[in-house]
C-alpha positions in Angstrom: 95.7 122.4 94.0 99.0 122.4 92.1 102.6 123.5 92.9 102.5 127.3 92.6 99.0 127.7 94.2 100.3 125.7 97.2 103.5 127.8 97.4 102.3 131.3 96.4 101.4 132.6 99.9 104.7 131.5 101.4 106.7 132.9 98.5 105.0 136.3 99.2 105.8 136.3 102.9 108.9 138.5 103.2 112.0 136.6 104.3 110.2 133.3 104.9 111.8 131.4 102.1 115.0 133.1 101.1 115.6 135.9 103.6 117.9 136.0 106.6 117.2 133.2 109.0 115.0 131.4 106.5 117.4 128.5 105.8 114.6 125.9 106.3 112.2 127.8 104.0 113.0 125.8 100.9 112.3 122.6 102.8 108.9 123.9 103.7 108.2 124.3 99.9 109.6 120.8 99.4 107.1 119.5 101.9 104.3 121.3 100.2 105.3 119.8 96.9 106.0 116.2 98.2 102.6 114.6 97.8 102.5 115.7 94.2 106.1 114.6 93.6 105.2 111.2 95.0 102.2 110.9 92.6 104.7 111.2 89.8 107.2 108.6 91.0 105.3 106.1 93.1 101.7 106.4 94.1 102.2 103.7 96.8 104.4 106.1 98.8 102.2 108.2 101.0 103.1 111.1 103.3 100.1 111.5 105.6 99.7 114.4 108.0 99.5 112.1 111.0 102.8 110.6 110.3 104.5 113.9 109.4 103.3 115.4 112.7 105.6 113.0 114.6 108.6 114.9 113.1 107.5 118.4 114.3 109.7 118.2 117.3 112.8 116.9 115.4 116.1 118.6 116.2 116.8 119.3 112.5 114.9 122.4 111.3 114.9 121.1 107.8 113.1 118.0 108.8 110.5 120.1 110.7 110.0 122.3 107.7 109.4 119.4 105.4 106.9 117.9 107.9 105.1 121.2 108.2 104.9 121.5 104.4 103.3 118.1 104.1 100.7 119.0 106.7 100.1 122.3 104.9 99.7 120.6 101.5 96.9 118.3 102.8 95.2 121.1 104.6 95.2 123.3 101.5 93.9 120.5 99.3 90.9 119.9 101.6 89.7 123.5 101.5 90.5 124.0 97.8 88.5 121.0 96.6 85.5 122.2 98.7 85.4 125.6 97.1 82.2 126.3 95.1 84.4 127.5 92.2 86.4 124.3 92.0 83.3 122.1 92.2 81.5 124.0 89.5 84.4 124.3 87.1 85.7 120.8 87.4 82.1 119.4 86.9 81.4 121.7 83.9 84.8 120.9 82.3 84.1 117.1 82.7 80.8 117.5 80.8 82.3 119.7 78.1 85.3 117.4 77.6 83.1 114.4 76.7 82.8 115.8 73.2 86.5 115.7 72.7 87.5 112.5 74.5 86.9 108.9 73.5 85.0 107.5 76.5 84.9 104.0 75.0 88.7 103.9 74.9 88.9 104.6 78.6 89.2 108.4 78.7 88.3 110.0 82.0 86.8 113.5 81.5 86.3 113.9 85.3 90.0 113.4 86.0 91.1 115.7 83.1 88.6 118.4 84.2 89.9 118.2 87.8 93.6 118.6 87.0 92.9 121.2 84.3 91.4 123.6 86.9 94.5 123.2 89.0 97.1 123.6 86.2 95.2 126.6 84.7 95.1 128.2 88.2 98.9 128.0 88.4 99.0 129.6 84.9 96.8 132.4 86.1 98.9 133.0 89.2 102.1 133.0 87.1 100.6 135.6 84.7 99.8 137.8 87.7 103.3 137.7 89.1 105.8 136.3 86.5 108.7 136.4 88.9 107.1 134.0 91.4 108.1 130.9 89.4 111.7 132.2 89.3 111.6 132.6 93.1 110.1 129.1 93.4 112.7 127.3 91.4 115.5 129.4 93.0 114.3 128.2 96.4 114.1 124.6 95.3 117.7 124.8 94.0 118.8 125.3 97.6 117.5 121.8 98.7 119.6 118.8 99.7 117.5 116.1 97.9 118.9 113.4 100.2 117.5 115.2 103.3 114.1 115.4 101.7 114.1 111.8 100.7 115.1 110.8 104.3 112.1 112.6 105.6 109.8 110.8 103.2 111.2 107.4 104.3 110.6 108.4 108.0 107.0 109.4 107.2 105.9 106.8 104.7 105.4 103.1 105.4 106.7 102.4 101.9 110.4 103.3 101.4 111.6 105.0 98.2 114.9 105.9 96.6 113.2 108.0 93.8 112.8 111.3 95.5 116.5 112.2 95.4 116.8 112.0 91.6 113.4 113.6 91.0 114.2 116.9 92.7 117.0 118.0 90.3 114.9 116.8 87.3 111.9 118.8 88.6 114.1 121.9 88.8 115.8 121.3 85.5 112.6 120.7 83.5 110.8 123.8 84.8 107.5 122.5 83.4 105.4 124.9 85.4 106.3 127.6 82.8 104.6 125.5 80.1 101.2 126.0 81.5 101.1 129.5 80.0 100.7 128.3 76.4 97.8 126.0 75.3 100.0 123.8 73.1 102.6 123.2 75.7 99.9 122.7 78.3 98.3 120.0 76.2 101.7 118.3 75.7 102.3 118.3 79.5 98.8 116.9 80.0 99.5 114.0 77.7 102.6 113.2 79.8 100.2 112.9 82.7 97.8 110.7 80.6 100.7 108.4 79.7 101.9 108.1 83.3 98.5 107.1 84.6 97.6 104.9 81.7 94.9 106.9 80.1 94.4 107.7 76.3 96.2 110.7 74.9 94.2 113.9 74.6 93.4 115.1 71.0 94.8 118.2 69.4 91.2 119.4 68.9 91.3 120.2 72.7 93.3 123.3 71.7 90.0 124.8 70.4 88.5 124.5 73.9 91.4 125.3 76.2 91.2 129.1 75.7 87.7 129.3 77.2 88.7 127.0 80.0 91.6 129.2 80.8 89.4 132.3 80.7 87.0 130.8 83.2 89.6 129.7 85.6 91.1 133.2 85.5 87.7 134.7 86.2 87.2 132.3 89.2 90.7 132.9 90.6 89.7 134.7 93.8 87.1 132.1 94.7 89.5 129.3 94.0 92.1 130.9 96.3 89.7 131.9 99.0 91.3 129.8 101.7 94.9 130.7 100.9 95.5 132.6 104.2 94.2 129.8 106.4 96.6 127.7 108.5 96.4 124.2 109.7 95.6 123.7 113.4 99.3 123.8 114.4 98.6 123.3 118.1 96.8 120.1 117.3 99.6 118.8 115.2 102.3 119.9 117.6 100.5 117.9 120.4 100.6 114.9 118.1 104.4 115.1 117.9 104.8 115.3 121.7 102.5 112.4 122.4 103.8 110.1 119.7 106.3 107.4 120.8 
């Protein structure tokens, strides 16, 4: 699941993110995004639900909101990756991508198929409600990046100083808008390939992307079937009160 799919339900909850009394709302969105941000800057830095739960009784509501967002992220990913639609689409994409990718050079069609389902789902959700991304970035712009980084360093066993500069860059680049166009999506995908050390994807993939996009749009409801589910907050709250 990618950024907007994680955030959508919470953006649509009146007042939760930007309304009166919702000062901590953007920090929840930051928590929901954090595991994906960390995959960009340092995959050794992990924010696990068990560690985040220890902060649920913190006196700072921003810290609590980030911790809740982290727990929500991992909960969402678990149900999303178990949906029938995700399993079918990612598997079919992996098979079809083999005719475009050079396997002998180390290409990973399974990895590409997996992330394509997630990015194209974000594109589908954006097309449904174009103002959601504007709301998302407006909320992110309210963050204190230092506060978010401090939470990461309390949760992760591996410290980092890279979260603080990443957040304004994430807001500035606004790359989630690029998923709407196949050429820009391919360009963004090749940024990911470079970051993880995989071969660049060929331009011939532009001939295939429209059918992939259409199928993800068709499977949208199934892919988002667990979007109204909540983590077992009572369980996680108990973890915070019993932790030293």
